[in-house]
C-alpha positions in Angstrom: -152.3 -66.6 -32.2 -155.1 -68.3 -34.0 -154.8 -68.3 -37.8 -158.5 -67.1 -37.4 -159.1 -64.1 -35.8 -162.7 -64.8 -35.7 -162.3 -67.1 -33.1 -163.2 -65.6 -29.9 -163.1 -68.8 -28.0 -159.5 -69.6 -29.2 -158.3 -65.7 -28.3 -160.0 -66.4 -24.6 -158.4 -69.3 -24.4 -155.1 -68.1 -25.0 -155.3 -65.3 -22.5 -156.5 -67.4 -19.8 -154.0 -69.9 -20.5 -151.6 -67.6 -20.2 -153.0 -66.2 -16.9 -152.7 -69.5 -15.5 -149.3 -69.7 -16.8 -148.1 -66.9 -14.4 -149.7 -68.0 -11.8 -148.5 -71.6 -11.8 -145.1 -70.2 -12.2 -145.5 -68.4 -8.9 -146.5 -71.2 -7.2 -143.9 -73.5 -8.2 -141.5 -70.8 -7.3 -142.9 -70.6 -3.9 -142.7 -74.6 -3.6 -138.9 -74.5 -4.4 -138.3 -71.7 -2.0 -140.3 -73.5 0.8 -138.2 -76.5 0.1 -135.0 -75.2 -0.2 -135.8 -73.3 3.3 -136.5 -77.1 4.7 -133.0 -78.3 3.5 -130.9 -75.1 4.5 -132.5 -76.6 8.2 -131.4 -80.0 7.7 -128.2 -79.0 6.2 -127.9 -77.2 10.1 -128.8 -80.1 11.7 -131.7 -78.1 13.2 -134.4 -81.1 14.0 -137.1 -78.1 15.5 -136.7 -75.8 12.9 -136.7 -78.4 10.1 -139.9 -80.2 11.6 -141.9 -76.9 11.1 -140.4 -76.1 7.6 -141.5 -80.2 6.7 -145.2 -79.2 8.1 -144.9 -76.1 5.9 -144.0 -77.8 2.9 -146.5 -80.8 3.3 -149.1 -78.0 3.5 -147.8 -76.7 0.2 -147.2 -79.6 -1.9 -151.0 -80.5 -1.1 -152.3 -77.2 -2.1 -150.3 -77.1 -5.1 -151.6 -80.5 -6.3 -155.2 -79.9 -5.4 -155.6 -77.1 -7.5 -153.5 -79.0 -10.3 -150.3 -77.5 -10.8 -148.2 -80.5 -9.9 -149.1 -84.1 -10.2 -150.6 -86.0 -6.9 -148.3 -88.8 -7.4 -144.8 -86.3 -7.4 -146.2 -84.9 -4.3 -146.0 -88.1 -2.7 -142.6 -88.9 -4.0 -141.8 -85.6 -2.2 -142.8 -86.6 0.8 -141.6 -89.8 0.9 -138.2 -88.1 0.1 -138.6 -85.5 2.7 -139.9 -88.0 5.5 -136.3 -90.4 4.7 -134.3 -86.8 4.9 -136.3 -86.3 8.5 -135.6 -89.7 10.1 -131.9 -89.6 9.4 -131.8 -86.1 10.9 -133.6 -87.2 14.2 -131.1 -90.1 14.4 
């Protein structure tokens, strides 16, 4: 809490940042869930299911980067990792 309780903008900023933190945590959790589903499909060697989940994961990554939850470079790295995994699965 800010020391000056009369500072309305500081109180509002504190309140909104907590709301954003909760929202961003939910989005990160959703990303992890989609990634886990993809990785289980890869473990089962189900190329069709993994391909569909890969598209979902790419879409989720792009959306979270667009909002600013994760850095765009992290999205590029994750997409590269997933593409390498998929190429190994198709062989």
